[in-house]
N, C-alpha and C positions, 0 to 999 in steps of 0.2 A: 034653528039658524042662529049663528053668532051675531049679536048686535053690538055696535060700537058707538062711541061718543060722536056728537055732531061736530062739524068742522070748527065752529066757534069754540066749543068746549075743548076740543083737542088743542087748539091754539093756546087757550088759557092754561090747560094742564101742562103743556110743553114749557110755557113761560115760567110757571111756578117751579117746576122741577129744575129748570135751567138756573133760576135764581138760587134755589136750594143747593145745587151743586157748586155754584160760585161761592156761597157762604161756607160750604163744607171745606173747600180748598183754602179759602181765605183764613178761616179759623185755625186750620192745622198748620198753614205756612206762616201766619203772622207771628207765631212764637219765635221764629228764627230772627225776626226783627226785634220783638219785645224782649228777647232774652238778654240783650245788652244792658238795658237799665235794670232788668230783674236781677241779673247777676251782681250788679253794683249794690242794689238795695239789700239783697239777702246775703251778700258776701259769699257768693258761690265760687267753688274751685272748678277746674276744667271738667273733672269727672261728674260733679253734680250738674253742671250745665248740660253736658251730653246726655245724662240720664233723664233730665227734665224734658229735653227735646224728643228723645226716643221712646219715652214711656207710652205716648199715644199709640205708637205702632204695635206695641205689645197687646194692649187691651183691644185695639181696633181689629187686629188679626184674629184674636180669640173669639171676637163677637161675630165675625163674618158667617161661619156656618150656622151658628145658632140664630143669627138675625134672619138668614134665609129661611130656615125652618119655621121660625115664628111668623114670617110673612106668609108662607103657605098655610099655616094653621089659623092665624087670626085675620088675615087679609092685608092687602097692600095699603089701603087707606089708613088703617089703624097704625101700621108700622112706620109708614112714611112720616105721619104726623108725630107719633111718639118719639121717633128718632130725632127729627129736626127740633122738636120742642126741648127734649132732654139735653142734647148737646149744646143748644143755645143757652139753656139755663146754666149749664156747667161753664160755658164761656163767660157769662155774666159773673158767676161765682169766682172765676179766675181773677177778676178784677178786685176781689175782696180777700184774696189770699193774704195771710199774715206771716207765713214762714215758708221755707223751702218744702218741708214735709206736707204742709197743707196744700200748696200748689201742685206738688207731685201727685197727691191723692186725687185732687180735682181733675188734673189732666188725664189720669187713669180712667176716671168716670167719664170724662169727655170722649175718650176712645170707645168705651162701651156704648155710649149713647149714639155715636155716629155709625157704629157698625151695621145696623139694619138698613140704613138709608139706601145704599147702593142696590142690594137685591130687591128691596121693596119698590124702588123706582123702576127696576126692570119689569117687575110684575105689573106695575101701574101702566107702563107703556104697552105691555102685551094685552092688558084688559081693555084698553081704550083705542088702540090702533089696529086696523086690519093688517094682515101679513105684508101686503105690498107697500105699506107706509112705515113699517117698523124700523127699517134701516135708517131712514131720514130722522125719525123721532129719536132713535137711539143715538145717532151720531151728533144731533143737535144737543142732546142732554150731555153727552160725554165731552163735547167741545167746551163746555163751561169750565172744565178743569183748567184750561189755558187762561181764561179770563181770571179765574180765582188765583192762579199762580202769579199773574202779573199784579193784581190788586193786593195780594198777600205780601208783596214786597214793597212796591212803590207807594200804594195808598196807606198801607200799615205804617210805613216809616213816617209819612206826613201826619197820621193820626197820633203816633207816639209823641212827635214833636209838639203837636197842638194840644193834646189832651192827656198825655202821659200813657204808660202802658196799661194802667188800670182803666182809664177812660176808653182806650181802644177796645179792650175786651168787652167792656160794659155796653158800648154802642153796638158792636157787632152782634152780641148776644141778644139784645133787645130786638134788633131787626129780625133775627132768626125766629124769635118767639112769635112776632107778628106774622111772619110768613107762614109759620106752622098752622096758625088759626085759619089763614086763607086756604091752605091746602086741604084742611079738614072739611071745610064747607064746599070747596070746589069739587072734591072727589066724592061727595055724597051721591049715591046712585040716584038716577033720575028716570022716571017713567018705566019703560020696558027693561032698563038696566038693573032695576032693583032686585029682581029675582036672580039675575045672572051674577050680580056682585054682592049677594047676601053675605054679610060678614061671618055667618055660621059656616065655616069651611069644613070640608071633609077631613077626616083624620088622615094625616100624611104618613105613608109608609116609607121611611127613609131608606130602607133596603133597595127600593126601586131607583134611588138616586144613582147608585153605582151600576145600574143596568142600562143607563142612557148610553147609547152606542158610542158616542164620541167623548164621553166625560173625561176619561184619562188623557186623551189627546188635547182637549181644551185646557185642562189643568196644566199639562206640560207646556203648551204654547203660551199660556198666561205667565207661567213662571219664567220662561225664557225671555218674553218681551219685557217683563219688569226687571230682569237682570240687566238688560240693556238700558232701559229707561232710567232706573234709579242709579245705575252706574254713571250715566252721563250727568244726571242732575247733581249728584253729590261730588263728583270729581272734576267736572269741567271748570268751575270757578277757580279751584286750586291750580289746575293745569294752565289756565290762561295767565294767572298771576305769577306763578313760580316758573313755568317753562317758557311762556311767551312774553313775560315782562309787561303785561297789561295792567293798568291801574285798576284797583278794586272797584271803584265806582263805574269806570268805563266798562269793566267786565260785566257788571250787573246790567248795564244798558244793552250791551251786545247780546247777552244771553236771553234778553226779553224778545229778541227778534224771532227765534224759532217758535216761541209761544204764540205769536201773532199768526204766523203761517200755519202752525198746527191747528189753531182754531178754525181757520178757513178750510183746511183740507179735511178736517173731521166731517164737516158738513158736505163737502164735495163727495167724499167717499160714501156717505149715507145715500146721496142721490144716485151714485153709481150702483150701489147694492140693490136699491129698489127698482131702478129702471133697466139695468142691463146685466145684473149678476145674479138673478134669482136662480137658486139651486146650483150656483157656481161661486158662492161667496169665498170658498177656501182659496180660489186662485188669486183673489185680490190680497188675501192675507199672505200667500206665498210670494207674490210680487213685492209686497211691502217688506217682507223679511229679506228677500234677496237684494233689493235696492238698499236696505239698511246696511247689509254686509259690505256692499260696494262703497257707500258713502263713508262708513266707518274706516275703511281702508284708506280712502282718499284723505280723510281728516288727519290720520296719523302721518301722512306724507305731505300735508299742506305746507307750502313755502311762504305763506303770508297770513296775517290775521284775517284779511278779507276773504281769502280762499277758505280758511278754516271755518269761519262763520257761515259762508255759503254752503259748504258741505254739511255743517251741523244743522242748518235750516232744512236742507234737502232730506237729511236723515229724520228730522222731526216730522216732515211730511210723510215719509215712508212709515214711521212709527204710528202715525195717526190711523193707518189702515188696520193696525193690529187690534186695538181695542174695539173699534167699530165693528169689524167682522166678527170678532170673538163673541161679543154679547148679542149681536144680531143673530148669529147661529143659535144661541141659547134661546132667545125669545121667539124664534121662528120654528125650531125643530125639536126642542125638548117638550115633554108633556106639560100642559098648562098648570097642572097641579103641583109641579115641581120646579117651576121657573125660579122662584125665590131661592129655594135650596140650592139649585144648580149654580145660580149667580153668586150666591154667598160662598159656596165651596171653591169656585174658580177664583173669586176675589181674594179668598183666604190664601190660596197658593201664590197669588201676586204679591200680597203683603209680606209673606215669608221671603220671597225673592227680594223685596225692598229692604229687608233687614240683612239678607245674606250678601247682596251685591256690593255695597260699599266696603264691607269687611274683606270680601274676596279680592276686589281690585286693589285694596290697600296692601294685602298680603302679596299679591303678584308683583306690584310695583316695588315692594321691599325686597322680595326674593331676587329680582332682576336689577339690583343696584339702582333703584329709583328711576328705572326706565319705564316710560309710559307706552313704549311701543308694544311691550308684552301685554299690557292692559288692553290696548286697542285690538291686538290679535285675538285675545280671549273673547272680546265682544263680537268680533267678526265671526269667530267659530260659533258662538251662540246664535247669531243671526242666520248662519247657514243651516244650523241644526233646526232652527225654527221654520225655515223653508221646507225642510223635509217633513216635519211634523204637520205643517199646514196642508201640504199636498195629500197627506194620508187621511185627512178628515173626510168623512162621508156626509153628504147633505141628503137627508131624507125628509119626507113630509112629517109634520108635527103629529104626534100620537098622544093618546090619553094615558094616564097611569095604568088604567085597566088593561089597555092593549100591551103596554110594556110588560106587565106581569106575564103575558102569554107568549110574546114574540121576541123580546130583546134579550140578548146575552151580554155578559160582561166582556168589555174589550180592554 
């Protein structure tokens, strides 16, 4: 019989993972604020500035599949702690960088360190929460991205003014190191969980990863959802300022509104998944994708800033269903032995989309004479394609890796 953590222990685990995810997004987003004084101090040109910001995504993407495999091999407790500790250490080291090249190398290591956190957190949720609670636990964890995004801009700017960019990185890194020690002790197996959570994991047969029935559909859906998400994150500030004539500071404040509602809806969607959508999770994903297509179309035709932000916020709510459903399906229906690897592989696809989307939209805008209508149409098509992919996903009971060896075929 599967044994899970007590209610009190689950609350503590959820809280620590939530804080860890906030730090994850804060540390990766804060560079966008810190880059202004960094560029001045190191006399960086535009190309160097862009390279310094994007280097994280290179190493982070590369580490996703490996981080998931390491989670399945060495255990979620080990990898969550090691990941949080290492990226926090490199965040502290960022504050002591002495040149462009040193900071570039540290940021590359920072991405490697953060890579295992996401898949290891998915495995932690699966190990400690029964199936009927995993949707809420997963959505609460993912909703921290929105809080991290807000703090990574507003709070980071205040910290840079008060402590300088070096002080900002140092303070954030020290906090992460302290949280990593808390996670290590909290995740220590207790009582009857000791045998179940023994860190001596079975050898993971990675060939089984590609036999999970929905794996290619989940990868495709994650890629599509991040094409939309990163496309909006990277181009909406420019769109508001250049096309709508909004002041840069005002644009930043307006773009924080969708983060707030996204945070709320992440948790609402988790409740829906657990209470009303068991074995029907894909329909919530399909509804979110279809609504996203509608709101993206309305955004491109909005006649006022108020309407545009309203549709952008509604789109953020629709997008919140994407990630919640995607990873809930993984932790519910993939074999327990491969939860980390599956999460890592799907997240890897999402990060590739994060790198592709801004470039693709920029090219589309250029090809159509600086018209954003074509860019919005591209995103609408992506959302409609995501709807089709979501509907095709099959929800089956969770199986073990041994069962997959016998019954599952590649899709």
